[in-house]
RODO-2510 file (C-alpha; in nm, 4 decimals, decimal comma):
residues 399
     n   res          X          Y          Z
     1     m    -0,6689    -0,2077    -2,6995
     2     d    -0,6279    -0,0492    -2,3469
     3     f    -0,3398    -0,0034    -2,0908
     4     q    -0,4614    -0,3155    -1,8722
     5     r    -0,4952    -0,4938    -2,1378
     6     v    -0,2344    -0,4641    -2,4143
     7     n     0,0699    -0,6059    -2,1495
     8     s    -0,0500    -0,9325    -1,9628
     9     l     0,2981    -0,9597    -1,7945
    10     n     0,2701    -0,6332    -1,6102
    11     v    -0,0851    -0,7120    -1,4748
    12     w    -0,0044    -1,0500    -1,4194
    13     l     0,3255    -0,9089    -1,1783
    14     n     0,1489    -0,6562    -1,0690
    15     k    -0,0756    -0,9072    -0,8723
    16     l     0,1645    -1,1431    -0,7784
    17     s     0,3781    -0,8593    -0,6173
    18     g     0,0725    -0,7435    -0,4111
    19     n     0,1871    -0,4199    -0,5834
    20     l    -0,1873    -0,3694    -0,7311
    21     l    -0,0866    -0,0379    -0,9107
    22     p    -0,3591     0,1260    -1,0810
    23     m    -0,4058     0,0041    -1,3742
    24     t    -0,7656     0,1520    -1,5266
    25     p    -0,8769     0,5436    -1,4721
    26     d    -1,0971     0,4603    -1,1963
    27     g    -0,8964     0,2291    -0,9930
    28     s    -1,1275    -0,0363    -0,9417
    29     s    -0,9538    -0,2984    -1,1157
    30     f    -0,8367    -0,5212    -0,7978
    31     s    -1,0942    -0,6925    -0,5819
    32     m    -1,1138    -0,7936    -0,1849
    33     v    -0,9290    -1,1216    -0,2359
    34     w    -0,6223    -0,9183    -0,3805
    35     r    -0,6557    -0,6612    -0,1737
    36     i    -0,6328    -0,8780     0,1412
    37     y    -0,3382    -1,0766    -0,0781
    38     s    -0,1503    -0,7441    -0,0896
    39     a    -0,1867    -0,6564     0,2698
    40     l    -0,0067    -0,9760     0,4125
    41     i     0,2925    -0,9414     0,1366
    42     w     0,3110    -0,6041     0,2738
    43     l     0,3016    -0,8082     0,6432
    44     l     0,6059    -1,0151     0,5422
    45     e     0,7760    -0,7562     0,4101
    46     i     0,7690    -0,5452     0,7419
    47     i     0,8583    -0,8445     0,9591
    48     q     1,1611    -0,8546     0,7536
    49     m     1,2902    -0,5241     0,7949
    50     c     1,1753    -0,5738     1,1466
    51     i     1,4355    -0,8318     1,1780
    52     l     1,6806    -0,6931     0,9396
    53     i     1,7819    -0,3750     1,0516
    54     p     1,8384    -0,4712     1,4100
    55     g     2,0943    -0,7582     1,2942
    56     c     2,2720    -0,4907     1,0476
    57     i     2,3262    -0,3496     1,3930
    58     i     2,4475    -0,6287     1,5741
    59     m     2,5965    -0,8307     1,3325
    60     p     3,0042    -0,7638     1,2092
    61     k     3,0211    -0,5285     0,9291
    62     e     3,1810    -0,7572     0,6905
    63     k     2,8531    -0,9876     0,6927
    64     v     2,6079    -0,6857     0,6989
    65     l     2,8434    -0,5339     0,3940
    66     k     2,7913    -0,8360     0,1756
    67     d     2,4380    -0,9867     0,2910
    68     g     2,2428    -0,7476     0,4610
    69     l     2,2737    -0,3972     0,2418
    70     i     2,1546    -0,5389    -0,0963
    71     g     1,7970    -0,6457     0,0504
    72     i     1,7781    -0,2962     0,1904
    73     a     1,8672    -0,1396    -0,0871
    74     i     1,6131    -0,3281    -0,2693
    75     t     1,3563    -0,2440    -0,0340
    76     i     1,4216     0,1452    -0,0157
    77     e     1,4185     0,1831    -0,4274
    78     v     1,0697    -0,0181    -0,4599
    79     v     0,9050     0,1611    -0,1287
    80     f     0,9676     0,4938    -0,2597
    81     t     0,8632     0,4135    -0,6061
    82     i     0,5430     0,2417    -0,5034
    83     v     0,4915     0,5264    -0,2320
    84     r     0,5835     0,7610    -0,5373
    85     i     0,3230     0,6319    -0,7657
    86     y     0,0462     0,6135    -0,5144
    87     s     0,0753     0,9494    -0,3923
    88     r     0,0297     1,0984    -0,7337
    89     k    -0,2375     0,8886    -0,7884
    90     a    -0,4904     1,1070    -0,9282
    91     l    -0,2352     1,2021    -1,2096
    92     i    -0,1486     0,8539    -1,3491
    93     q    -0,5089     0,7692    -1,3749
    94     q    -0,4705     1,0982    -1,5722
    95     i    -0,2137     0,9328    -1,7817
    96     i    -0,3693     0,5794    -1,8546
    97     q    -0,6980     0,7945    -1,8816
    98     k    -0,5616     0,9940    -2,2199
    99     l    -0,3448     0,6259    -2,3188
   100     n    -0,6459     0,4328    -2,3341
   101     n    -0,8601     0,7344    -2,5344
   102     i    -0,5606     0,7322    -2,7588
   103     m    -0,5090     0,3448    -2,7844
   104     r    -0,8808     0,3095    -2,8536
   105     v    -0,9140     0,4840    -3,1935
   106     k    -0,9690     0,2111    -3,4361
   107     d    -0,6043     0,2586    -3,6607
   108     k    -0,4257    -0,0983    -3,7206
   109     i    -0,0924     0,0744    -3,7486
   110     m    -0,1051     0,2148    -3,4088
   111     a    -0,2224    -0,1173    -3,2828
   112     n     0,0485    -0,3237    -3,4422
   113     i     0,3493    -0,0179    -3,3378
   114     v     0,2113    -0,0420    -2,9446
   115     m     0,2434    -0,4272    -2,9441
   116     t     0,5379    -0,4445    -3,1038
   117     t     0,7183    -0,1857    -2,8832
   118     v     0,5417    -0,3341    -2,5682
   119     n     0,6070    -0,6977    -2,6448
   120     s     0,9629    -0,6522    -2,7062
   121     m     1,0306    -0,6282    -2,3734
   122     k     0,8518    -0,9049    -2,2306
   123     t     1,1237    -1,1422    -2,2758
   124     p     1,4148    -0,9668    -2,0987
   125     l     1,1708    -0,9368    -1,8070
   126     k     1,0437    -1,2904    -1,7910
   127     f     1,4266    -1,3743    -1,8090
   128     y     1,4789    -1,0856    -1,5286
   129     w     1,2921    -1,2332    -1,2865
   130     l     1,3371    -1,6122    -1,3551
   131     i     1,7272    -1,5705    -1,3226
   132     g     1,5993    -1,3153    -1,0115
   133     i     1,4135    -1,5779    -0,8752
   134     i     1,6138    -1,8978    -0,9057
   135     s     1,9467    -1,7396    -0,7798
   136     l     1,7473    -1,6381    -0,4407
   137     i     1,5818    -2,0017    -0,3433
   138     l     1,9554    -2,1117    -0,4870
   139     w     2,1255    -1,8800    -0,2263
   140     f     1,8710    -1,9591     0,0497
   141     t     1,8025    -2,2825     0,0604
   142     v     2,1776    -2,3867     0,0960
   143     p     2,1519    -2,3338     0,4934
   144     f     1,8750    -2,5485     0,5358
   145     a     2,1405    -2,8681     0,5450
   146     l     2,2584    -2,7528     0,8478
   147     i     1,9234    -2,8583     1,0249
   148     l     2,0626    -3,1947     0,9904
   149     k     2,4168    -3,1558     1,1490
   150     k     2,3527    -2,9107     1,3951
   151     n     2,1165    -2,8623     1,7138
   152     s     2,1598    -2,5198     1,7880
   153     f     2,2030    -2,1855     1,5879
   154     v     2,3505    -1,8325     1,6137
   155     y     2,2903    -1,5004     1,3966
   156     l     2,5874    -1,5724     1,1863
   157     d     2,3890    -1,9294     1,0718
   158     y     2,1493    -1,7004     0,8552
   159     r     2,2227    -1,6126     0,5119
   160     m     2,0838    -1,2538     0,5840
   161     p     2,2071    -1,0648     0,9222
   162     v     1,8882    -1,1234     1,0677
   163     v     1,7989    -1,1376     1,5089
   164     l     1,4615    -1,3632     1,5047
   165     s     1,5529    -1,4267     1,8979
   166     k     1,8442    -1,4400     2,1318
   167     e     2,1067    -1,7100     2,0598
   168     p     2,1670    -2,0053     2,0621
   169     f     1,8631    -2,0658     1,9281
   170     s     1,6604    -2,3976     1,8191
   171     n     1,6163    -2,5893     1,4827
   172     g     1,2562    -2,4448     1,4897
   173     i     1,3815    -2,1315     1,5234
   174     f     1,6179    -2,0757     1,2692
   175     l     1,3960    -2,2621     0,9627
   176     l     1,1437    -2,0069     1,0697
   177     g     1,3871    -1,7344     1,0495
   178     s     1,5440    -1,8876     0,7126
   179     l     1,1728    -1,9373     0,5427
   180     i     1,1030    -1,5763     0,6603
   181     v     1,3698    -1,4327     0,5110
   182     m     1,3744    -1,6011     0,1413
   183     f     0,9816    -1,6153     0,0887
   184     s     1,0365    -1,2331     0,2106
   185     s     1,3182    -1,1861    -0,0287
   186     m     1,1694    -1,3173    -0,3070
   187     y     0,8379    -1,1148    -0,2451
   188     i     1,0612    -0,7957    -0,2229
   189     f     1,2531    -0,8754    -0,5647
   190     t     0,8987    -0,9755    -0,7290
   191     k     0,7795    -0,6443    -0,6403
   192     k     1,0734    -0,5026    -0,7918
   193     v     1,0590    -0,6569    -1,0941
   194     s     0,6784    -0,5494    -1,1230
   195     v     0,7249    -0,1903    -1,0479
   196     d     0,9993    -0,2153    -1,3202
   197     s     0,7643    -0,3583    -1,5676
   198     y     0,4989    -0,1128    -1,4834
   199     v     0,7505     0,2039    -1,5378
   200     i     0,8764     0,0405    -1,7964
   201     n     0,5470    -0,0126    -2,0049
   202     m     0,4459     0,3377    -1,9418
   203     i     0,7369     0,4520    -2,0841
   204     l     0,6945     0,2314    -2,3965
   205     l     0,3579     0,3289    -2,4836
   206     v     0,4145     0,6827    -2,4779
   207     t     0,7677     0,5493    -2,7251
   208     a     0,5174     0,3868    -2,9320
   209     q     0,3435     0,6796    -2,9997
   210     y     0,6149     0,8908    -3,1307
   211     k     0,6698     0,5997    -3,3361
   212     y     0,3532     0,6252    -3,5012
   213     i     0,3571     0,9711    -3,5348
   214     a     0,6650     0,9219    -3,7138
   215     l     0,5635     0,6644    -3,9604
   216     k     0,2159     0,8420    -4,0329
   217     l     0,4205     1,1150    -4,1376
   218     s     0,6228     0,9441    -4,3169
   219     m     0,3235     0,7956    -4,5097
   220     i     0,1407     1,1120    -4,6086
   221     f     0,4370     1,2466    -4,7986
   222     q     0,4799     0,9113    -4,9281
   223     d     0,1708     0,8909    -5,0778
   224     e     0,1034     0,6180    -5,3967
   225     r    -0,1520     0,9259    -5,4868
   226     l     0,1285     1,2086    -5,4974
   227     q     0,3477     0,9418    -5,7108
   228     n     0,1133     0,8871    -5,9477
   229     d     0,0323     1,2587    -6,0254
   230     n     0,3942     1,3295    -6,0551
   231     h     0,4404     1,0553    -6,2839
   232     s     0,1708     1,1800    -6,4994
   233     s     0,1982     1,5220    -6,5321
   234     s     0,5011     1,7658    -6,5006
   235     k     0,3961     1,9837    -6,2362
   236     k     0,6495     2,0199    -5,9461
   237     t     0,3417     2,0530    -5,6699
   238     p     0,0712     1,8084    -5,5742
   239     c    -0,2683     1,8647    -5,7132
   240     p    -0,5125     2,0354    -5,5122
   241     e    -0,6940     1,7283    -5,3723
   242     i    -0,3621     1,5484    -5,2619
   243     n    -0,2872     1,8857    -5,0767
   244     l    -0,6157     1,9339    -4,9292
   245     y    -0,6163     1,5552    -4,8030
   246     a    -0,2545     1,6139    -4,6496
   247     e    -0,3077     1,8861    -4,4629
   248     k    -0,6528     1,7365    -4,2718
   249     e    -0,3967     1,4400    -4,2187
   250     m    -0,1455     1,6649    -4,0537
   251     k    -0,3787     1,8817    -3,8889
   252     y    -0,4862     1,5198    -3,7070
   253     i    -0,1211     1,4570    -3,6296
   254     c    -0,0528     1,7671    -3,4672
   255     r    -0,3697     1,6996    -3,2828
   256     h    -0,2252     1,3591    -3,1900
   257     h     0,1402     1,5280    -3,0693
   258     n    -0,0070     1,7603    -2,8869
   259     v    -0,2308     1,4976    -2,6662
   260     v     0,1253     1,2724    -2,6469
   261     l     0,3317     1,5611    -2,5689
   262     h     0,1011     1,6562    -2,2834
   263     v     0,1231     1,2596    -2,1731
   264     t     0,4872     1,2948    -2,1475
   265     l     0,5195     1,6140    -1,9345
   266     m     0,2731     1,4225    -1,7027
   267     l     0,5135     1,1405    -1,7262
   268     r     0,7954     1,3422    -1,7018
   269     e     0,6239     1,4921    -1,3369
   270     l     0,5479     1,1223    -1,2571
   271     l     0,8797     0,9619    -1,3072
   272     a     1,1475     1,2464    -1,2406
   273     l     1,2636     1,1893    -0,8942
   274     s     1,1953     0,8458    -0,9358
   275     l     1,4239     0,7561    -1,1774
   276     s     1,6812     0,9459    -1,0417
   277     i     1,6522     0,7192    -0,6991
   278     i     1,6912     0,4188    -0,9115
   279     y     2,0535     0,6103    -1,0863
   280     l     2,1280     0,6244    -0,7388
   281     n     2,0340     0,3199    -0,5939
   282     s     2,1429     0,1163    -0,9055
   283     v     2,4891     0,2260    -0,8030
   284     f     2,4673     0,1439    -0,4756
   285     r     2,2744    -0,1966    -0,5566
   286     f     2,5843    -0,2662    -0,7608
   287     c     2,8577    -0,1897    -0,5189
   288     c     2,6802    -0,4407    -0,3036
   289     i     2,6616    -0,7036    -0,5506
   290     a     3,0216    -0,6686    -0,6720
   291     i     3,1294    -0,6908    -0,2871
   292     m     2,9608    -0,9896    -0,3004
   293     v     3,1245    -1,1479    -0,5666
   294     i     3,4756    -1,0328    -0,5163
   295     s     3,4507    -1,1690    -0,1605
   296     i     3,3219    -1,4790    -0,2235
   297     p     3,6944    -1,7403    -0,2253
   298     s     3,7518    -1,8590    -0,5084
   299     s     3,7279    -2,2363    -0,4396
   300     d     3,3305    -2,1284    -0,3293
   301     l     3,2139    -2,1998    -0,6884
   302     n     2,8539    -2,2970    -0,6628
   303     v     2,8025    -1,9769    -0,4340
   304     k     2,9896    -1,7604    -0,7005
   305     f     2,7775    -1,9137    -0,9616
   306     v     2,5048    -1,8125    -0,7706
   307     f     2,5911    -1,4619    -0,7320
   308     t     2,7099    -1,4398    -1,1002
   309     l     2,3474    -1,5394    -1,2170
   310     y     2,1948    -1,3088    -0,9833
   311     a     2,4059    -1,0353    -1,1248
   312     c     2,3247    -1,1216    -1,4463
   313     g     2,0014    -1,0495    -1,3514
   314     g     2,0594    -0,7137    -1,2196
   315     i     2,2342    -0,6190    -1,5124
   316     v     1,9717    -0,7042    -1,7639
   317     q     1,7052    -0,4595    -1,5650
   318     l     1,9040    -0,1608    -1,5475
   319     y     1,9632    -0,2426    -1,9150
   320     i     1,6194    -0,2626    -2,0273
   321     l     1,5052     0,0185    -1,7538
   322     c     1,8259     0,2217    -1,9762
   323     s     1,7073     0,1199    -2,3173
   324     c     1,3759     0,1935    -2,2627
   325     v     1,4256     0,5665    -2,1333
   326     q     1,6645     0,5953    -2,4809
   327     q     1,3783     0,4666    -2,7253
   328     l     1,1929     0,7058    -2,5770
   329     l     1,4269     0,9849    -2,5695
   330     d     1,4942     0,8642    -2,9691
   331     a     1,1515     0,8480    -3,0519
   332     s     1,0888     1,2047    -2,9145
   333     s     1,3738     1,3932    -3,1141
   334     e     1,3283     1,1946    -3,4103
   335     m     0,9801     1,2075    -3,4776
   336     t     1,0501     1,3918    -3,8414
   337     d     1,3284     1,2175    -3,9325
   338     k     1,2207     0,9477    -4,1889
   339     a     0,9509     1,2507    -4,3339
   340     f     1,2230     1,4844    -4,4024
   341     h     1,3714     1,2552    -4,6541
   342     k     1,0480     1,2386    -4,8378
   343     g     0,8115     1,5386    -5,0714
   344     w     0,7205     1,7542    -4,7763
   345     y     0,8849     2,0480    -4,9658
   346     r     0,6329     2,0058    -5,2803
   347     y     0,3718     2,1011    -5,0513
   348     g     0,1382     2,3355    -4,9890
   349     t     0,2671     2,6431    -4,7552
   350     s     0,0341     2,5577    -4,4436
   351     i     0,1543     2,1721    -4,4363
   352     k     0,5859     2,2999    -4,5248
   353     r     0,4913     2,5651    -4,2122
   354     i     0,3676     2,2573    -3,9822
   355     f     0,6523     2,0746    -4,1011
   356     i     0,9201     2,2735    -3,9979
   357     i     0,7312     2,3669    -3,6361
   358     m     0,7361     1,9776    -3,5719
   359     m     1,0686     1,9668    -3,6861
   360     m     1,2199     2,2095    -3,4596
   361     a     1,0111     2,0666    -3,1807
   362     n     1,2644     1,7859    -3,2010
   363     n     1,5311     2,0172    -3,1051
   364     l     1,3615     2,0519    -2,7534
   365     e     1,5519     1,8333    -2,5267
   366     l     1,3835     1,5676    -2,3374
   367     k     1,5071     1,4705    -2,0000
   368     l     1,2628     1,2690    -1,7762
   369     s     1,5225     1,2306    -1,4644
   370     t     1,5160     1,5209    -1,2194
   371     f     1,8410     1,5744    -1,2258
   372     k     2,0524     1,5724    -1,5505
   373     r     2,3914     1,3971    -1,3660
   374     y     2,1604     1,0927    -1,2901
   375     n     1,9458     1,0767    -1,6324
   376     l     1,8657     0,6912    -1,7487
   377     s     2,0018     0,6632    -2,0875
   378     l     2,2282     0,4254    -2,2702
   379     s     2,5176     0,6231    -2,1749
   380     s     2,4500     0,6183    -1,8320
   381     f     2,4161     0,2149    -1,8199
   382     m     2,8377     0,1662    -1,7982
   383     t     2,8491     0,4663    -1,5812
   384     i     2,6097     0,3468    -1,3012
   385     l     2,8121    -0,0244    -1,3483
   386     n     3,1652     0,1730    -1,3185
   387     q     3,0852     0,3711    -1,0013
   388     s     2,9213     0,0584    -0,8730
   389     y     3,3015    -0,0990    -0,8889
   390     s     3,4654     0,1761    -0,8454
   391     i     3,3240     0,1955    -0,5098
   392     a     3,2958    -0,1452    -0,4325
   393     l     3,6695    -0,1512    -0,4382
   394     i     3,7216     0,1599    -0,2094
   395     l     3,4624     0,0032     0,1092
   396     l     3,6441    -0,3620     0,0445
   397     r     3,9870    -0,1679     0,1473
   398     t     3,8235     0,0534     0,3691
   399     y     3,7018    -0,2580     0,5714
***
């Protein structure tokens, strides 16, 4: 079990999107074919931005606000996160190496916790990706029907505010532009899902280690040999053999905890700025989605359905990310809670001292984001949605 093999969905999305984010400590997990494929995908995204930015300048503000800004917002978030990861490639390879060293320990308890924690987010991520792709296909294929009705087209006929040639232009140019916009939008969305999956996978792997430590602590203090010893004698403290065994296990857990803490600090260094940017960009992105949904006429039910579908996928994505960060925060702060209600106080002085120090470590608040105000958690989930809706209403009144 290692970073690359523990989550097949993460590996598949990483290749399909062309992100090719590091999966191994030495960064040698991708062939030349995948690198060429990745370059072609990025070329397609560059072409889209080259025709989208002029379109946002030329087109009416209403068109840009409804159909253009959300694409730019997603692209900015994806590019920033990927550039951030690649710029800290040495750091992320160290994180992968340390996680691999931890997970290669032959421990069935750890394997079960890791797989359960990671697999819990696979279905929501698949749902998010499928809903997004389906809604994009439905949204971008509608203008294709215009080819049967018209011979010349203008910029406003495109689903997004893009400029490919001088207007009016022919069926061929319109079809080419529509295909570029559709496939580039599908790929940039897949890139976003892949980046989210990559970040979520790292957070969940660290979370699983805190859960493992919590379970091991609980198991030490409810050891059957201690219970049998207490039932067979009137002693209030364990026998020396059990105390020695517990001390040995506690030392192992302390070493493991130190490694996990180091990985957590490295993870914070890697993701701190990115998570704050994701927070701000999520407000902007959901603001654009809200504007789209509100602006659609009530008679146009098909378009409203597509946007509602896309919005549902986006809400699921934000909830997944906030939930994963919240899981890490909870797991790191509740590490000793289960063991606290066991018989830890009946052990020797050294064991009690170690356990008390670990309880004190729980009080150290963990924040992954650079700015406290823009930290992702379950409490910030509704805050982001409320802020997005409020800004959308203000913009609609302005324009």
